[in-house]
C-alpha positions as CSV (number, residue, x, y, z in Angstrom):
1,X,8.8,-1.0,8.5
2,X,6.5,1.7,7.1
3,X,8.0,5.0,5.9
4,X,7.1,8.3,7.3
5,X,4.4,9.7,4.9
6,X,5.6,13.2,5.3
7,X,9.1,12.4,4.2
8,X,8.6,10.1,1.3
9,X,8.2,12.9,-1.3
10,X,5.2,11.7,-3.2
11,X,2.4,14.0,-2.1
12,X,2.3,15.6,-5.5
13,X,1.0,12.5,-7.3
14,X,-2.8,12.7,-7.9
15,X,-3.3,9.0,-8.3
16,X,-2.2,7.9,-4.9
17,X,-4.1,7.2,-1.7
18,X,-2.2,9.6,0.6
19,X,-3.5,7.9,3.7
20,X,-2.1,4.5,2.7
21,X,1.6,4.1,2.8
22,X,3.0,1.0,1.2
23,X,6.5,-0.5,0.9
24,X,5.5,-3.5,-1.3
25,X,7.6,-2.5,-4.4
26,X,6.5,-5.6,-6.4
27,X,2.8,-4.8,-6.2
28,X,1.0,-3.6,-9.3
29,X,-0.6,-0.8,-7.3
30,X,2.7,0.5,-5.7
31,X,3.4,4.1,-7.0
32,X,7.2,3.6,-7.2
33,X,7.7,5.7,-4.1
34,X,5.6,4.9,-1.0
35,X,1.9,4.9,-1.7
36,X,-0.9,2.7,-3.0
37,X,-2.6,3.7,-6.3
38,X,-5.5,1.2,-6.0
39,X,-8.9,2.9,-6.0
40,X,-9.7,1.0,-2.8
41,X,-8.0,-1.8,-0.8
42,X,-9.3,-4.8,1.1
43,X,-7.5,-6.0,4.2
44,X,-8.3,-9.3,5.9
45,X,-8.9,-11.9,7.1
46,X,-11.8,-11.2,9.3
47,X,-10.5,-13.4,12.1
48,X,-7.2,-11.5,12.6
49,X,-6.2,-10.9,16.2
50,X,-3.1,-8.8,15.6
51,X,-1.7,-6.7,12.8
52,X,0.7,-9.5,12.0
53,X,-2.3,-11.7,11.2
54,X,-3.5,-9.3,8.5
55,X,-2.8,-9.0,4.8
56,X,-3.7,-6.8,1.8
57,X,-6.1,-8.8,-0.3
58,X,-5.8,-6.2,-3.0
59,X,-2.2,-7.1,-3.7
60,X,-1.6,-7.9,-7.3
61,X,1.9,-9.1,-8.5
62,X,3.6,-6.5,-10.8
63,X,4.5,-7.9,-14.2
64,X,8.1,-7.5,-15.0
C-alpha cells in the first residue's frame, strides 16, 4: 500500500522525486522515508495489462 505523499514528511529533501512515492525500503534509491531518489525510473514490462503486472525496472538492491 502506498503512503499518502502529503503526510510522509519528506517534502524538504531536494534529492527526491516528489511525484514518485515508494515503500521499497531495500531499494538503493529509496530515500529512507517514502520517495525515490533515482534521476529517472523505468516501469515495465510493455505487455502489462494491470498495475499488478508492472514492476520498477530501476530497482537496485541496497547494499547492507
